[in-house]
MMTF fields as JSON, N, C-alpha, C and O atoms, coordinates in Angstrom:
{
  "mmtfVersion": "1.0.0",
  "mmtfProducer": "UNKNOWN",
  "numBonds": 271,
  "numAtoms": 272,
  "numGroups": 68,
  "numChains": 1,
  "numModels": 1,
  "chainsPerModel": [1],
  "groupsPerChain": [68],
  "chainIdList": ["A"],
  "bondAtomList": [4, 2, 8, 6, 12, 10, 16, 14, 20, 18, 24, 22, 28, 26, 32, 30, 36, 34, 40, 38, 44, 42, 48, 46, 52, 50, 56, 54, 60, 58, 64, 62, 68, 66, 72, 70, 76, 74, 80, 78, 84, 82, 88, 86, 92, 90, 96, 94, 100, 98, 104, 102, 108, 106, 112, 110, 116, 114, 120, 118, 124, 122, 128, 126, 132, 130, 136, 134, 140, 138, 144, 142, 148, 146, 152, 150, 156, 154, 160, 158, 164, 162, 168, 166, 172, 170, 176, 174, 180, 178, 184, 182, 188, 186, 192, 190, 196, 194, 200, 198, 204, 202, 208, 206, 212, 210, 216, 214, 220, 218, 224, 222, 228, 226, 232, 230, 236, 234, 240, 238, 244, 242, 248, 246, 252, 250, 256, 254, 260, 258, 264, 262, 268, 266],
  "bondOrderList": [1, 1, 1, 1, 1, 1, 1, 1, 1, 1, 1, 1, 1, 1, 1, 1, 1, 1, 1, 1, 1, 1, 1, 1, 1, 1, 1, 1, 1, 1, 1, 1, 1, 1, 1, 1, 1, 1, 1, 1, 1, 1, 1, 1, 1, 1, 1, 1, 1, 1, 1, 1, 1, 1, 1, 1, 1, 1, 1, 1, 1, 1, 1, 1, 1, 1, 1],
  "groupList": [{"groupName": "UNK", "atomNameList": ["N", "CA", "C", "O"], "elementList": ["N", "C", "C", "O"], "formalChargeList": [0, 0, 0, 0], "bondAtomList": [1, 0, 2, 1, 3, 2], "bondOrderList": [1, 1, 2], "singleLetterCode": "X", "chemCompType": "L-PEPTIDE LINKING"}],
  "groupTypeList": [0, 0, 0, 0, 0, 0, 0, 0, 0, 0, 0, 0, 0, 0, 0, 0, 0, 0, 0, 0, 0, 0, 0, 0, 0, 0, 0, 0, 0, 0, 0, 0, 0, 0, 0, 0, 0, 0, 0, 0, 0, 0, 0, 0, 0, 0, 0, 0, 0, 0, 0, 0, 0, 0, 0, 0, 0, 0, 0, 0, 0, 0, 0, 0, 0, 0, 0, 0],
  "groupIdList": [1, 2, 3, 4, 5, 6, 7, 8, 9, 10, 11, 12, 13, 14, 15, 16, 17, 18, 19, 20, 21, 22, 23, 24, 25, 26, 27, 28, 29, 30, 31, 32, 33, 34, 35, 36, 37, 38, 39, 40, 41, 42, 43, 44, 45, 46, 47, 48, 49, 50, 51, 52, 53, 54, 55, 56, 57, 58, 59, 60, 61, 62, 63, 64, 65, 66, 67, 68],
  "secStructList": [7, 7, 7, 7, 7, 1, 7, 2, 2, 2, 2, 2, 2, 2, 2, 2, 2, 6, 6, 6, 7, 7, 2, 2, 2, 2, 2, 2, 2, 2, 6, 1, 7, 2, 2, 2, 2, 2, 2, 2, 2, 2, 2, 2, 2, 2, 2, 2, 6, 7, 1, 1, 2, 2, 2, 2, 2, 2, 2, 2, 2, 2, 2, 6, 1, 1, 7, 7],
  "xCoordList": [0.838, 0.0, 0.875, 1.87, 0.499, 1.252, 1.12, 0.028, 2.234, 2.236, 1.58, 1.924, 0.649, -0.001, 0.896, 1.535, 0.939, 1.762, 0.989, 1.528, -0.279, -1.082, -1.79, -2.191, -1.926, -2.808, -4.24, -4.459, -5.192, -6.6, -6.922, -7.595, -6.445, -6.727, -6.083, -6.705, -4.841, -4.171, -4.927, -5.066, -5.409, -6.183, -7.464, -7.816, -8.154, -9.38, -9.077, -9.834, -7.976, -7.611, -7.29, -7.767, -6.494, -6.133, -7.323, -7.403, -8.239, -9.449, -10.272, -10.875, -10.296, -11.015, -10.239, -10.844, -8.92, -8.113, -8.386, -8.523, -8.466, -8.697, -10.145, -10.466, -11.01, -12.384, -12.456, -13.54, -11.27, -11.155, -11.633, -12.02, -11.609, -11.907, -10.735, -9.583, -11.02, -9.962, -9.513, -10.169, -8.39, -7.912, -8.998, -9.25, -9.63, -10.686, -11.869, -12.401, -12.276, -13.4, -13.073, -13.927, -11.837, -11.418, -11.483, -12.022, -10.932, -10.928, -12.349, -12.621, -13.245, -14.637, -15.307, -16.021, -15.08, -15.756, -15.253, -15.994, -13.979, -13.411, -13.37, -12.912, -13.857, -13.903, -12.513, -12.326, -11.545, -10.182, -9.748, -10.432, -8.63, -8.174, -7.489, -7.021, -7.443, -6.745, -5.266, -4.654, -4.699, -3.282, -3.062, -2.06, -3.984, -3.871, -3.934, -3.192, -4.813, -4.898, -3.557, -3.03, -3.005, -1.718, -0.603, 0.27, -0.629, 0.379, 0.296, 1.324, -0.919, -1.088, -0.57, 0.077, -0.859, -0.401, 1.13, 1.766, 1.715, 3.181, 3.833, 4.844, 3.258, 3.804, 3.778, 4.731, 2.693, 2.568, 3.597, 4.219, 3.781, 4.763, 6.166, 6.977, 6.455, 7.765, 7.926, 8.974, 6.894, 6.943, 7.249, 7.986, 6.665, 6.792, 8.013, 8.343, 8.676, 9.83, 9.435, 10.133, 8.311, 7.86, 7.651, 7.492, 7.656, 7.381, 6.048, 5.892, 5.106, 3.825, 2.723, 2.954, 1.527, 0.341, 0.086, -0.252, 0.251, -0.028, 0.894, 0.455, 2.166, 3.121, 2.757, 2.896, 2.291, 1.88, 0.694, 0.664, -0.283, -1.464, -1.054, -1.516, -0.188, 0.268, 0.945, 0.662, 1.828, 2.559, 1.614, 1.75, 0.661, -0.3, -1.166, -1.486, -1.545, -2.308, -1.453, -1.92, -0.205, 0.712, 0.924, 1.019, 0.995, 1.22, -0.063, -0.022, -1.206, -2.479, -3.004, -3.857, -2.489, -2.937, -4.293, -5.085, -4.548, -5.841, -6.31, -5.521, -7.6, -8.179, -9.036, -9.631, -9.083, -9.922, -11.333, -12.212],
  "yCoordList": [-1.193, 0.0, 1.246, 1.32, 2.216, 3.453, 4.322, 4.479, 4.879, 5.773, 7.105, 7.706, 7.551, 8.841, 9.951, 9.807, 11.05, 12.195, 13.13, 13.64, 13.352, 14.332, 13.719, 12.556, 14.551, 14.175, 14.398, 15.02, 13.901, 14.103, 15.591, 16.027, 16.368, 17.811, 18.518, 19.374, 18.163, 18.779, 18.478, 19.343, 17.252, 16.873, 17.716, 18.214, 17.872, 18.694, 20.113, 20.691, 20.658, 22.034, 22.139, 23.056, 21.222, 21.303, 21.011, 21.559, 20.165, 19.938, 21.221, 21.5, 21.989, 23.271, 24.31, 25.13, 24.282, 25.213, 25.03, 26.01, 23.77, 23.558, 23.873, 23.953, 24.05, 24.509, 26.029, 26.613, 26.67, 28.121, 28.786, 29.955, 28.055, 28.659, 29.546, 29.216, 30.663, 31.505, 30.894, 30.002, 31.386, 30.923, 31.139, 30.272, 32.301, 32.628, 31.668, 31.198, 31.383, 30.464, 29.053, 28.366, 28.621, 27.295, 27.248, 26.305, 28.273, 28.332, 28.26, 27.503, 29.046, 29.05, 27.7, 27.211, 27.096, 25.827, 24.677, 23.731, 24.757, 23.675, 24.029, 23.241, 25.223, 25.681, 25.722, 25.305, 26.235, 26.43, 27.855, 28.533, 28.31, 29.67, 29.75, 28.748, 30.974, 31.185, 30.834, 30.303, 31.128, 30.816, 29.303, 28.855, 28.528, 27.065, 26.588, 25.687, 27.185, 26.834, 27.111, 26.262, 28.309, 28.664, 27.725, 27.363, 27.332, 26.399, 25.055, 24.492, 24.536, 23.258, 23.358, 22.438, 24.476, 24.664, 24.737, 24.121, 25.486, 25.602, 24.256, 23.914, 23.494, 22.173, 21.272, 20.538, 21.331, 20.508, 20.931, 20.082, 22.243, 22.719, 22.265, 21.932, 22.249, 21.761, 20.273, 19.842, 19.493, 18.043, 17.771, 16.844, 18.602, 18.389, 19.088, 18.885, 19.91, 20.712, 21.605, 21.663, 22.3, 23.234, 24.614, 24.756, 25.619, 26.98, 27.397, 27.408, 27.733, 28.23, 27.188, 25.994, 27.685, 26.82, 26.134, 24.951, 26.882, 26.312, 25.129, 24.094, 25.29, 24.19, 22.988, 21.842, 23.257, 22.163, 21.416, 20.186, 22.162, 21.531, 20.67, 19.537, 21.205, 20.449, 19.153, 18.085, 19.25, 18.074, 17.058, 15.857, 17.531, 16.617, 15.91, 14.732, 16.623, 15.99, 14.939, 13.835, 15.288, 14.367, 13.085, 11.988, 13.252, 12.109, 11.328, 10.27, 11.859, 11.184, 11.371, 10.61, 12.391, 12.668, 13.362, 13.168, 14.181, 14.857, 14.703, 14.416, 14.897, 14.807, 16.037, 16.609, 16.427, 17.577, 17.09, 17.888],
  "zCoordList": [0.0, 0.0, 0.0, 0.722, -0.809, -0.953, 0.297, 0.843, 0.74, 1.893, 1.515, 0.497, 2.331, 2.095, 2.617, 3.659, 1.892, 2.27, 3.185, 4.167, 2.856, 3.592, 4.801, 4.797, 5.835, 6.937, 6.456, 5.417, 7.196, 6.841, 6.755, 5.822, 7.72, 7.745, 6.561, 5.933, 6.254, 5.108, 3.819, 2.954, 3.698, 2.503, 2.421, 1.351, 3.553, 3.569, 3.093, 2.313, 3.566, 3.21, 1.722, 1.054, 1.199, -0.221, -1.129, -2.228, -0.697, -1.496, -1.589, -2.625, -0.524, -0.556, -1.367, -2.057, -1.29, -2.089, -3.574, -4.307, -4.025, -5.456, -5.852, -7.038, -4.854, -5.123, -5.029, -5.022, -4.956, -4.956, -3.658, -3.671, -2.547, -1.253, -0.848, -1.128, -0.193, 0.372, 1.701, 2.24, 2.218, 3.526, 4.581, 5.418, 4.527, 5.494, 5.37, 6.376, 4.138, 3.913, 4.376, 4.936, 4.143, 4.609, 6.13, 6.709, 6.771, 8.237, 8.792, 9.724, 8.216, 8.687, 8.468, 9.343, 7.309, 6.995, 7.862, 8.13, 8.306, 9.126, 10.614, 11.442, 10.934, 12.327, 12.971, 14.115, 12.205, 12.702, 12.344, 11.577, 12.887, 12.607, 11.242, 10.702, 10.7, 9.434, 9.584, 8.657, 10.741, 11.007, 10.917, 10.36, 11.455, 11.394, 9.947, 9.555, 9.16, 7.732, 7.06, 6.341, 7.299, 6.686, 7.146, 6.356, 8.421, 8.937, 8.221, 7.842, 8.032, 7.327, 5.887, 5.387, 5.233, 3.856, 3.828, 2.974, 4.758, 4.826, 5.103, 4.489, 6.026, 6.344, 5.114, 4.854, 4.367, 3.16, 2.119, 1.48, 1.944, 0.972, 1.373, 0.509, 2.655, 3.121, 2.829, 2.349, 3.115, 2.841, 1.376, 1.041, 0.503, -0.938, -1.538, -2.707, -0.73, -1.207, -2.376, -3.388, -2.229, -3.266, -2.64, -1.427, -3.51, -3.067, -3.669, -4.89, -2.838, -3.322, -3.333, -3.523, -3.122, -3.07, -4.399, -4.445, -5.478, -6.802, -7.081, -7.581, -6.757, -6.962, -6.102, -6.531, -4.886, -3.996, -4.595, -4.591, -5.111, -5.716, -6.908, -7.044, -7.77, -8.946, -8.504, -9.046, -7.531, -7.058, -6.421, -6.652, -5.623, -4.985, -6.02, -5.864, -7.076, -8.152, -8.855, -9.138, -9.133, -9.804, -8.987, -9.537, -7.672, -6.778, -6.483, -5.855, -6.941, -6.693, -5.277, -4.82, -4.577, -3.2, -3.169, -2.248, -4.198, -4.318, -5.754, -6.655, -5.952, -7.284, -7.546, -6.634, -8.816, -9.184, -9.443, -9.769]
}
């Protein structure tokens, strides 16, 4: 079985990002702070060794971690 890169929360956040949710909208929908959303995104970008949300989304799609 393939090792998953994202935590459940990180996956929830990136699924909302690709649906064009803002950081604020993601925070409200998941009942967490905007800072927590940004931290999850930053942690994911570090895991993937990419700079920027768009690059993270592309890499996650390529790896099959998220789907459009």
